[in-house]
N, C-alpha and C positions, 0 to 999 in steps of 0.2 A: 461540783457541784455534789454528785454520787459515787463517790470515789469509794467511800467507804463501805457502802451497799457494796462492789465489787469485791473488795478487799476480804471481807467477809466472808462473800462467797467463794471465792478463792481457799482462803483459810480450810472452811469449812469441807469443799472439797480436797482439797489435798492431803488433807490428814485422815481422810475418811473416802467411803465407797462414792463411783460418781452418782448413787443411785440416793443420795442425801437428803435431796428436796422431795424424793417420792413417798409412797405409803400414807400420804394424810388422807384424810374423809372426807367425801364429798357428801352433800346434800342440797337437795334442790324444792324451793316450795315455789306453787304457780297459784295464782288467783284465777279464776273464769270466769265470768260472768250468765250463767242461762238465761238463755234469752228466748223467746217466740219466735217464732217465724217471719213476725213480720219487728224485730229486731228489738222487740220492748222487752222490758226486765221481766224475766218470768216469775205470775203471781202465785206459781204451783209448791208446794212445801218441797223441803227438802226430800227426796224421792228415796221411800223406803228399802229399795231394793240396791240402794247404796249404803246401807248400811247404817247404822246410829252416827252421826255426826259428834256426838259428846266423845265416844269412845272408841272410833273406827283410828289405827295411827295413820291413813294415808287417804282417807277422804273425807274431807270434814267442808265446813264453811266457815266464813270469815263473819264481817259484820251482817248479812244480809241471807235470808235463806237461799236466796241465789246466786248469792257471791259463793262458788265452789273454790275448796283450798286443796291443794294435790300435794305432798307431803311424800319424801323420797325420803328413805332411811339413812343414813350414813355409810355410803361401799365407797369402795378401795379406790373408785375412777368415774371422774366424769362422765366418761361414757357409762358407765355402770349407772348410774344415774339418770343419766338421759335415757337410758333403754326403759328402765324402770316409770320415768316417767310420762312416756311413748304408753309405754301399756298400760297405766292408770287410765289416763285417758280413752285409750282404744276401750276399755274395759268401760267406763263410764257411754261412751256412747252408744255400745250396742247396752245400752237398759235406757238411755231416754228416748222419750217417746215425742221424735219430731223435734225436739228443742233443740240450738242449738250454742254450743259454748263460744264466746265472742269472743273475738281473735284478738281484740288491741287493749290495752289501759284504759282508755277513758269511755266511759259507756254514753251509750243514746238514747233518744225518745223516750227521756227522762218526763215523766207528768208527773212531775213535784217530788218530795219526798214523802208523802203521805203512800206514794205507789211504791215503796221500796218498803219489802218486808223483814222484821230487822229479825235474825235470827232466834230459830228456840231449839233446846234441848233438853226437852221433858222438866220432868218434876222434881228431880233432888235437888239437893241447893247448890252442890256447886253448878248443877244446870242451870239455875236460876239466873245466879249468881254471873255467869257470862252473857245471859239473855240481857239482866239490867245492866251490867257494863255498857254491853252497846248503844242498851234504851239512851244509856247517858250522855255518851257519843254523840249521839242525835238531836238530844237536846243542848248538847255545848257547840257543837260545828256543826250541825246541818246533818240530814241523813243521805242526801246525794253525793256529798266528795266522802262518805264511806266506800261507797262503790267503787272507786279508783280501784282497777287493779296492775299487781306486778307480779317480779319474779325474784324471790326472794335465794340469795348462795350464798350455803353455810358452811363453812371451811374449818379444817383442823388438819397442824402439822402433826408429822408420825412422832412418837415417843423419841424413834432413835434420832431425830432433829434436834430436839429438843435438851436430849444429854449430850450433843457433840456442842451443841449453840452452848451449852450450860458450862462442859468442859472447855473449852474453846476461852471463854472469859473469865474461869477459874471462879466462879460464883457459887458459894455452899451454902444457900438457903436451900429450905426444901423444893423438890424441884414444883410442886404443883405451884408452889409459891412464884418461881421463877417464872414459869408460863403466864401465869397469870399476868404478871409486870410485861413480860413481853407479848401477849393478846393487847392489852393496851397500848404498848408502842405501837405495834400495827396497826388499831383503830387508829388512833392518829394520826398516823401518814395516809389512812384510807381515808378520812375526813381531808387532811391536807389538800390530796391529790385527786380526792373523789370525785371533782366536778370533769375529772377524764371518763367518766361512763356514762354519763348522762349524753354526753358530746359524741361519743361513739356508739353508745349504744340507746339513743331515745327512741322514743318511736311516735311524741305526739305533738307533733309541731301546730295541731289542730286540734279541736272540740266543736261538738254538735254545739249549734246556738242554742238546742234543749236543754243542756249539761246548765247552762247560766241563769237558767230561769228568768232570764229577762233584765238582768244586770247590767248594769251600765259597765264597760269594758274597755280598754285600752288595742285589745285586739283588732286584726284588721277583717272586713270581710274575704273572707276566701270564695263562698257563694252563697247562696238565698239559705242555705241549713248549716254553715261551717263558717266559722272564727278562725281567724288561725295566726302568727306573725310568722314573717319571711323567713328569719333565720331561727326561728324557736328548735330544739331537741325533745325538752320535753315538759311538756306545758303541767304534767303529772305531777313534777317535780316544783313548781311555780306555787304562788300563793293562792292559784285558782285551786290544788292540786291538797293531798291531805296533807297541810303543816301543823302543828301547834302554832294558828295564825295569831290566838291570843299574848302569847309570848314574850314579848314585850310589857304585855300588858302586867301579866301577874309577875315577871320579873326573873324567871326561871329559865336555868339552862345546868345541863349534865355538867358535871364534873369528871374528866377524862381522865385526868393526873394518874391515877392509881385506880385497885377494883377497889379499897375502903373507902377514899375522895366520890368514888361513882354511886356506890353504895347510900354513902353520907347523903349526897346531893339528891338521890331520888324518894331517902327515907323522908327528908324533908316537905319536899312535896306533897308526897302521899299524905303526909298530918298536915301539913300547913292550908287551914280554912281559906277559901276564897270566895269573897264577899259577892263576885259579879256571878257564880257556880250558884251563891246560897240563894238566889233570885230565884231561879229552878224549884226547889224545893228537892228533898231526899224521898219521905215519904208522903204524899198526898194524897189523902181520899183512901188510904190503907195499901196505896200500889207505887211500890218502890218505882222513881223519874231516874235514879242516881243511886249507885254505891254510896257515895259521899260526897257532901260539897268542897272537896279539898283541894288545890290546884290539879293534883293528878287521882284519878280515880285509884287507876293499881299501876304497875311502872308499866304499861305496854301501852300507855296513852300516851306516853310521853315518844313523839316523833325524831327518830335519828336516824341518817343513811347508814348507820353498819351500827349494831350492838353487839355486847360480848355473851355471851349464853352460857346455862348450865341448866341442865334437864331435870326440873320439881320435880319432886315423888306427893305422889296424891297431889293433895290441896295446899302445897309448900309453896310462899313466898316467892318468884323468882330472886329477891333480891339475897333472901337465905337461904336460896339452893346457891347461887355466886358466894357466900360469906362462907359457907360449911365448905365444898367441895373445889371452889375455884372457877377458872372460866374453863369451857371444857370446846367451844371453838365462838369464831363469829360469823354474825349477820350480817351478812351483804345485801342493802334492801333499796339499793336505788337505780335497779334496773326496768325499765318499760318492758312489757312483753313483748316480744319481737314478732312482729304480727307473721311475719316470711318465710316462720318456720312452724309450721305446724303444734310442735313441743312449747312452743313458747318461749327456747332458749337456744341457740344453736353449735356445734361443737370446738366451731373456731372463737366461740366467744368464752365457751368457757376453759380453751384452752389461756385464752389471754387475760383471764382474770386468777388464773393458777401462778401464773409466770408475774402478774401484780400484784397477787398475794406478795410471794419470794420477794419481791424486790421491798415493797413497803414493810417486810418486816426484817429487810436487813439492814435496812435504812435508817440512817441515826432517825431519831424523834423524839424533839425536849418539849417539855409540855408548854401546852398551847395557851399564850397567851392573849390576854382582851382585847388586843388588837391583831392578833391573829385572829381569834375566833369572830370579828365583825369581817377581816380579810374571806374566812372561807365561807361565809354565807354569802359574801359581794360574790363571789366567784362562782357558787352553785349557783345563785338566780340571775346571775350573767350569762352563765352558760346553757343552762335553760333556757329564758326566754331569748336570748341574741347568738347564742354558739357558735354560729354558722357565719356571723357577718364578721365581713371581712375586715381585717385589722384590728380584732375584739384585744381591748386588754384587760389584764387580769388583775388581782392585786400579790406582792408578794413580798413579805419582810418591808412594808411600808412604801413600794418601787409600783409601779407599773410596769408589767411584760406582756408581750403578745402571747398571744393562744397558740399559734403554731409553736411559736419559740418553745415554752415550761414543756408543749406535749411532746416536740420532737426531745427535748430533752429528756424527759419521762421515757420515753418509747427506745431511744437509744442505751439510756442505764438499764433497759431490763434484756437489752441482746443476749448479752451474758446469760443470765438464768433462762433463756430460752434454749439457749445450746446444752446446757447440763441436763434440763428438762427434757430434751431432744434425745439425752443418751441411754441408746437402748431402746429406743422408738422404733417402727418403720418407716424410713424418710424425714422429715424435717417439721412435723406436726406444730410444735410448739414456735419456733420462727417464721412458720408459714401463716399460722395467727396473728402473729407479732407484726409483720411486714403489713397486710391487711388496713392493720387499721395505724400504721406509719402512711400507707397511703392515702386515708383519708383525714387523716391531720394532715396532710399535707395538701386533699382536694376535699374541700366539705363536700364536696357532690357525691364521694361515694360512703357518706355516712347512711344509717336506716332512717331517720330524720327526711334526709334530702331526698331520698328512694319511695317515702312513703307519700313527700308534696308531687313526685315525679309519679306516680300511679295514680296520683286522683288526677293529675291533671292529663296526663296521657288516654283515662278511660272516661274525662269529662263528667267527673263525682263526686261530692263532698265528700266529708269523715264518713259520716255513716254508711254511705250505698259503698265505699271503699273498704269498713272495716267488715261490711255483711257479704261485701264477694270473698273477701279473704277467709271470712268466719265458714262461709260455703265448700270451699278447698278445701281447707282444713279437716272439714265434717268427712267429706267424700274419702281425704285423704284416710282416715282412722276407720270407715265403715269399708273400705276396701282391705285393711290389713290382714294379713294370717295370724293366728294367733298360736299359743302354746296351748294346749289344751290342761296342760299342768296349773300350768300360773293362774288362767282363770278356774279354775277348779281351788286355788289357794287365793282367792283372790274372795269367791263364793263363799269359802268359812270364814274370811276372815268380814265379814258383812254380818256372817251368823254371830259370830264370839261378839262382835261389838254390843247387836243388840243383845244377846243374853247380859253382856255388861254392864249395861243401861240400865235395865232390869234389876239387878244386881243391885246397883250401887242406888236407883230409887227406893227397893226393899228395904237397906240396911239404915236410910236415913233416919236418924232418930233422935233428931234435936231441931226446934222451928227456923226458920231463915234468919231472925232477927240475931238467934243464938248465932247460927253456922258466921253470920259474915263477923258479930264482935268477934269470936274466938280466931276468924283466919286473919284479921287485921293485927289480934292481940299476939300474934306467933313474935318471938325471939329468941337471938342466935341461943338465950341461954336453954332454951327449951327444947333444944334438938336433943 
């Protein structure tokens, strides 16, 4: 079934050196809630000692003042990205005043949505836009689900890979056009096979009762303070997590057939009014509740397990950045925080994902039909809720197939890719990473989600106390780490530079916020 991918790999390796899969760039983004010693979400502002959340390139916030986001630059190996992520969190822990970085994806002890402080980015127009966008998310979907945390894996293949692949296929398009098309092929396969990620790496089979705020649920009771699903892998990826749960009502799905189709579908959603969101109001009593009352306020509101990305310049719209310069990398967004690794993601996970990316890129990737879209959504939801259920059946091409069979086929197809990636390495780390996941396919008890429940049972604790215990372990790990003085000096310098840059942006503003928003949404490709 997956022989075409291996054939392409063999042709590439045969015609070029064995490092053809190497040289890509890896970046990692990790979200972490700041919590007090009691595990409640921190009510303190984003610490000034960490710099400006608006302009710091590596330490910022997501939805909430309390939801930190660590962003590594694109680096030449996953190992380098992991080291940078570790150093960032170490630096932050050295600056925090008794607060913890919550170790898991799902928040606990949530005292209602009003207790979650929306992120603030200063008085500049771009800063106000970021805050209003988040305020709109709260009105549209509720604040509680916005503080669920995850890990995003950013990856791009090397230019040499693209040149070799394009030459092998005899494609004569401009290379960036070819790359963009192939990145969308990769994205489609990451969606087709993406259920494998929460199965292997989901760490949220349980959730604090406080997260549901008394709402009725089909989840079972694990303890006095915890709900769970016995075979769940990632409740974060279920409908209790942050999804566009109103998707069916508004009738929108992004189109991944090509870059133009994707941009067109998102643009349509951003420009199409939503009667439901109009009821919220846009500017009420002089205060913006949301950026607009359309199906999407901006592109990032659309949840997807994987996104095509290009780096915007200044206040450039993401869709225009993609149109002007094509796809630069893909962002895989379906990973829970690895609660067992202080960094939030392990070396073994990174090596598996790199292997998975290479396989998905070289495997045939037809357009996603309406039937397959339904199957993709079903499979992801089934694995998130019931991934470890004995005999679980998924949907493939209109037929049922067991998760174990399909996952086994995918892992077997990745073997050749792991072997190529291991060439030149010390030992066989890629094959070992793949073997570990093959073991987890054969024995669901070896998945991370199963290990979470095992840990809770072993210590006779609910989800909150489990996550709090792991958070304290990670705190000790970071506080006991030695550090490179030069690295810390560089981090300190970036903090100062970010604060200066925010002040400069605020001083340079020369238009009202109303005008800024109007001009932002009026951007067109012809305006480049």
